[in-house]
N, C-alpha and C positions, 0 to 999 in steps of 0.2 A: 594683437591688436587689431579688431576692428576696422579698419582703414578705407575711408574714403577717398581716393584722388582725383581732384579738380583739375586739369592739364589743360593750361595754352596751347593746343597743338601748333600755333603761330609763333610762339616764343623758343629760342633756343635751337640749334643748329639741324636736327636731325628729324627726318618725318615721324620717326620713329621710337623719340623717346617717351612716349608715354606707355607704351607697351613693354620700355625698356625699365620705367620705372617699376610697373606692377610685377613684370618679374626680380627685379630687385629687393620689393618690400617681400612677395614672396619666400624670398630665398631667407630673409630674415627672421623669418616663422610669423609674418602676421596673415592675414585675410585680407585682402586688397582688392577695391573695386575701382571702375575706373566713370568718372563720368567728363564728357569736353565742355571746357565753358564755354564754346562756341556755340552749343549743339542744346535744343528746349532740354528738359529732364531734371535741370541741378535744385528745383525746390522741390521735388518728388522725391531725387535722392538725399538730398538734406534732412528730411521726417523720418528718415530709416536709419534704425538703433544702429548707429558707431561710436567708436573711443575715439575716433581721432579726424578732423577732416584735414586732407595735408593736398595745400593750394601747391602747384607749380605750375609757375609765370612770375611774370611781373606785378608793377606795384597796383596797376588796373585791377586785374584780377586776384590778385587779393584783397584790394576794396571789395569789391562786387561777391566775393563772399561773406565777406564778412559781415556786411547790410544785411546781408538775408538773415545769417546767425543773430544780430543782434535785433531783426527785426521781430523774428521769433522766440525771443526772449531766450535762446539754445541754449544748453550748459555744456554744447561741446566744443570742445578745446580747439585750434588752428594752429599748425604747423605750415613751418614754408619753405617749399625747395626752389631756388629764388631764378630765375632764368632771364629777366629782364635786365634793363641796362642800369639805370642809376639805383633799383632796390633797396632805396628809403626804409620801406616798412621792414625789410628782411635784419638788415643793417642794425636799425636801431634796435632788434630782437636775436641779436647774434648770431642770426640765421647766415655765418657767412663762409660753411665749407661748404665742399663741394657736394652736388646730390648722391653720393655714395656715402662719403662719410656721415650724413647728415640721417642718412636712410641708417645706416649701423647705428645712431645713436641715439633714437629715436626710443628706445627701451627704458631708456636712463636720464628718461624728460619727467619734470614734473608741470603739473596746473598749475597756471599764476593768472592774471587779472590784467586788466588792459581796460584803462579809459578810452570814453568814446565823445566823440564831438556832435551835438545835438544841433543844426539849426532851424530856427521857424521864419518864414518868412514867404513870400508871395506862392511859392511852391509847397505849401502847409509843410512839410517837415522833414530833414534828410541828415543822414549822418557821413560822419567824417570820422576818418580813422589817424592820418599823417596831418594837418594841420587844413587849415584855408588861408586867404589870404589877398590881395588884390594891388597893382601899378605893375613896376616894371617886370615881373615875371607873370602874372595872366598875360597881361596884352602879348610877353612872346608868347604862352601857349597858345594863342588865338591867330598870330601873325602866321601867314601862307609857309609853307616850305618850300625852298627854294628848291629849282626843276633838277630835279638826280639827286637831289640830296639823300632819299630814303635808300638811294640805290648805292651808295659812297660806302666802300669796303672800309672800316673804321673796326679796332678795338674798341671796349667799354669803355677805358681810358681816356682815348683820340676822341670820340665820340665826347667823353665830359666836358675837354678841356675845350671843344670844338663849340659846344654848348655855352659856355663860360665868355669864352671870348665873342661871341656874339650878343650876350647878355651886356658884356662892358662896352661893346662899341655901340649900344641904346641907349645905355645910359649916359652917353654922353650929351644929349641932346633931350634924353628922357625931361618931359613938365609935370613937374610936381601938381597934385590934385588934392582938393576937401576931399577930406574927412568929416563927418561927424563917429567920432567914437567913444566911447566909454566904458569900461572895465571896472567892476566890482563899485562904482560909484564914482569913479575918480572920472575926468572931464580931460582926453587925451585926443581933443580934435585938434587937425591943422592939415597941412598940406604935406601931403607925403609921396616919394620918390615909388617907397614898396610898404606894404607891411605885412606881417605873419600873423598869425596865432598856432601854436606849434604844439602838440601832441608829442612828437619824435624830435629828434635833434639835429634835421636834412631834412632839405628841400629840391625839388630840380635836380639840377647836376650834381648830387650830393654836397649842396651848401651846407656849412653845420652853421646854421644861425642859431641854434640855439644849443649851445651845446651842454648844457646842465639839465634839459629836458627830459624829463620820466614819465612813464608809461603807466604809472599806476600809483602817481601821486595825488589824483584828485581833484587837478589842475591843467593847465596851457598855460605856456608864455609867449606872452604877445615882445613881437621885436619889431618897430617901428623904424625907418630913415627918413626924415624930412633934407627938405633943400639943402641945409646948413650941412650935412652928414654926406654929400656927393664925392667930394675929396675922399673920404676915408672908404667909401664903399669901391670906387674907381682902383682903389687901391688895393682893397682886399679882393678884387677882378681880378687885376695884375697878377699879384703872389699866388692865385689859384689858376689860370690859367700857365706859369711858368712851372706848376705843380708842386708849389711851396705847399707846406701847412702853416697856415693862418687864422687864427683866433677872430671871430668874429669882431668888428669893431664896435659894435651897437651891443647895451644891456638889454635885458630881455628881463621881464612884469610877470611876474604869478596873478591869475585871475580864475575864475571861477565863471564869472559871467558875465557877458558882451554886449552891449550895443551897435548899433551901425547904422547912421542916415549916410545917404549921399544919392548923387544922381550920375546917370548913365554907367559908369564904371561897369566894367565887367569882374567877378572875383572869381576864385577857383578853390574848390574843394578836394582836396586830394589832387588828383591830377586832371579833374572836371571841371570846367569852365560854366559857369551861369553870368549869363541868358546862354543858351545853348546860340549855334550859327541862324537856327531858324525858330526863334523865339525872338519877341519884343520887350525887353523891362518896361516894367510901370516908370510913370517921371517920377517919383518919387520913390525911393526905395529905402525899406529900415527893414530888418532882420534882428534877431537874437541870439545868441549865442549861448549855450549852458553846458557844463564839461559834465557829463554820464561818466562816475564814477566806478569801475572793475566793471561795465556793459558788457564787455567781452574777455572769453576765456582764451590761454594761448598757451601750446603747449611750451614750455619753457627746456631748452639742454644750458648744457654746460653754458656760464657763461663768457663770453668772448665779447670785446670793445670793438666795437664796428673803427673801419677806417675812414680819417676824415679824408 
């Protein structure tokens, strides 16, 4: 296959990983070209004739490439070499093997479809792939990092547990906020500690809040926690902090259209916040979210259930 490798050189552990991936792809019989996600030229490379776009990076890099593919109505499928910490996007699609094993199995894959979220609001429109949400997790994304936190040597599992513990600590005193929410004509307005509109199963530090979510069923899953659900969430975070598997305690509601109205509070689309730190939100915010069925193509390998 003709493969474009889009690599985040800041992900992973070796400075020469990109060069190693290219060598491995060529050894497997592919014609591979390289593009750094940190340099200009991505849009130009994506216009060239290739059979597959292979993203080596974390969730943010995958979303960056996927947005360009959807915006140009590209028919080229996307595959992932997960190099991030959470790798929620990759987990949801079964890309859970090592980079070496994934490259060896690329010839055995097949093209499949992937639903995409389209949010219309003050920014005009934007695409998202994992999910959108607000409340506890969105505010945590905005919170300043502790000094030296980025330099702390941790395994991926330890890093995930650290995030869960911190979310649990914040939840104890976190105030529920008022949201006007309508999904497929049903009014779900109320005061929420958090809510998520999920396309995949997990969010943030691999919190499986929508265990039954599917990425090609033309629907998203809405999950919301109100004040009366605080004790259930605390118990869930306790179990996850202890490394235990625990089903998320709240039921999801599937939908195709969503309307939101609120004041002031930030949203997250995948792992990006709106408004950004240098943006001022409008006094009254209103957005619409729809599910664009099969808007992205994915190169699926042998199905493997992601770890929870």
